[in-house]
C-alpha positions as CSV (number, residue, x, y, z in Angstrom):
1,X,-23.4,5.2,8.3
2,X,-20.6,2.8,7.6
3,X,-21.8,3.4,3.9
4,X,-21.5,6.3,3.3
5,X,-18.0,5.7,5.9
6,X,-16.4,3.5,3.3
7,X,-17.8,6.3,0.6
8,X,-16.1,9.5,1.9
9,X,-13.2,7.0,3.3
10,X,-12.5,5.3,-1.0
11,X,-13.7,9.7,-2.4
12,X,-10.4,10.4,-0.1
13,X,-7.7,8.3,-1.5
14,X,-9.1,8.7,-4.8
15,X,-8.2,12.0,-4.8
16,X,-4.3,11.6,-3.0
17,X,-3.6,9.1,-5.6
18,X,-4.2,11.7,-8.3
19,X,-1.7,13.9,-6.2
20,X,-4.3,15.9,-5.0
21,X,-4.6,18.3,-1.4
22,X,-7.4,19.0,0.4
23,X,-5.2,22.4,0.2
24,X,-4.7,22.1,-3.3
25,X,-9.5,22.5,-3.0
26,X,-8.6,25.2,-1.0
27,X,-7.1,26.9,-2.6
28,X,-9.8,27.1,-6.5
29,X,-10.2,30.2,-5.2
30,X,-7.0,31.8,-6.0
31,X,-7.5,29.8,-9.9
32,X,-10.5,31.9,-10.6
33,X,-10.5,34.5,-9.4
34,X,-6.1,34.6,-10.2
35,X,-7.5,34.0,-14.2
36,X,-10.1,36.3,-14.1
37,X,-7.4,38.3,-13.9
38,X,-4.8,37.3,-16.4
39,X,-8.6,37.8,-18.4
40,X,-9.3,41.6,-17.9
41,X,-5.5,42.8,-18.1
42,X,-3.9,39.8,-20.4
43,X,-7.0,39.1,-22.6
44,X,-6.3,35.0,-22.0
45,X,-7.9,32.1,-22.5
46,X,-8.9,29.6,-19.9
47,X,-6.3,27.4,-22.2
48,X,-3.9,30.6,-22.4
49,X,-4.2,30.6,-18.7
50,X,-3.6,27.0,-18.0
51,X,-0.7,26.7,-20.3
52,X,1.1,30.5,-19.2
53,X,0.7,28.5,-15.5
54,X,1.2,24.8,-16.3
55,X,2.6,24.3,-19.3
56,X,4.9,25.6,-21.8
57,X,4.2,28.5,-21.2
58,X,5.3,28.9,-17.6
59,X,9.1,29.2,-17.7
60,X,7.9,32.4,-20.8
61,X,5.5,33.7,-18.3
62,X,7.7,33.3,-14.4
63,X,10.0,36.0,-16.3
64,X,7.6,38.2,-17.5
65,X,6.0,39.1,-15.0
66,X,7.8,38.5,-12.0
67,X,5.8,40.8,-9.3
68,X,2.7,37.8,-9.6
69,X,5.6,35.7,-7.9
70,X,3.5,36.0,-5.2
71,X,0.0,35.7,-6.9
72,X,1.7,32.2,-9.4
73,X,2.9,30.0,-5.4
74,X,-1.1,30.4,-4.3
75,X,-2.5,28.9,-7.0
76,X,-3.6,25.3,-6.8
77,X,-1.3,22.1,-8.3
78,X,1.5,23.9,-8.7
79,X,3.6,22.1,-5.9
80,X,6.6,20.2,-5.7
81,X,6.2,16.4,-5.0
82,X,8.3,13.6,-4.3
83,X,7.4,10.0,-3.6
84,X,9.6,8.2,-2.9
85,X,8.7,4.2,-1.8
86,X,10.4,2.2,1.1
87,X,13.5,-0.6,0.2
88,X,15.7,-2.0,2.1
89,X,19.5,-2.0,0.9
90,X,20.9,-5.8,3.5
91,X,25.4,-4.5,3.4
92,X,26.1,-7.8,5.2
93,X,23.6,-10.0,4.9
94,X,23.0,-12.3,7.6
95,X,21.3,-15.8,8.8
96,X,19.4,-15.3,11.7
97,X,16.8,-17.8,11.0
98,X,15.8,-20.0,13.9
99,X,17.5,-23.3,13.7
100,X,15.7,-26.0,13.5
101,X,14.1,-27.5,16.9
102,X,14.0,-31.9,16.7
103,X,11.5,-34.0,16.5
104,X,9.9,-35.3,19.7
105,X,9.0,-39.0,19.5
106,X,6.8,-39.8,21.6
107,X,7.4,-42.9,22.6
108,X,3.9,-43.1,25.2
109,X,0.7,-44.7,22.8
110,X,-2.8,-44.5,23.9
111,X,-3.3,-47.5,21.7
112,X,-3.3,-51.1,23.9
113,X,-3.5,-53.7,21.7
114,X,-6.1,-56.4,23.8
115,X,-5.7,-60.1,22.9
116,X,-9.3,-61.0,23.1
117,X,-8.9,-64.7,21.7
118,X,-7.4,-65.5,24.8
119,X,-8.9,-69.3,25.0
120,X,-6.7,-70.5,21.7
121,X,-3.5,-69.8,23.5
122,X,-3.6,-72.6,25.4
123,X,-4.7,-75.1,22.8
124,X,-3.1,-77.8,20.8
125,X,-3.0,-76.0,17.5
126,X,-0.9,-73.5,17.5
127,X,2.0,-75.3,19.6
128,X,4.9,-76.3,17.7
129,X,5.8,-79.8,16.4
130,X,7.1,-82.1,19.2
131,X,9.8,-83.7,19.3
132,X,8.3,-88.3,19.3
């Protein structure tokens, strides 16, 4: 089930990256209906139809056939898109960094040296010389 969900989500992101919405997919039927209308009335093939509605002949076709304007609005991929990436523009830059905290010196030590050779302390060998 999780694989199906991840595949579906991946396909949705892929379709949206091509700037296609679910509305465009739902309007494919209107696209085919209008293409059949052009084939019957004007004798256009699919390439001429696409050129008249999405390509070089779009402006000319819109000016000549204003009565079909409502049908043209219902065609897929015929919406205005504007994508912006968010940007930050800072005029007055203020350093809001946190002040550095002083290092805490640990004065307590958990290591205590214990001399294990206490018997050598009392020996005369390790004593400073004496004046004779």
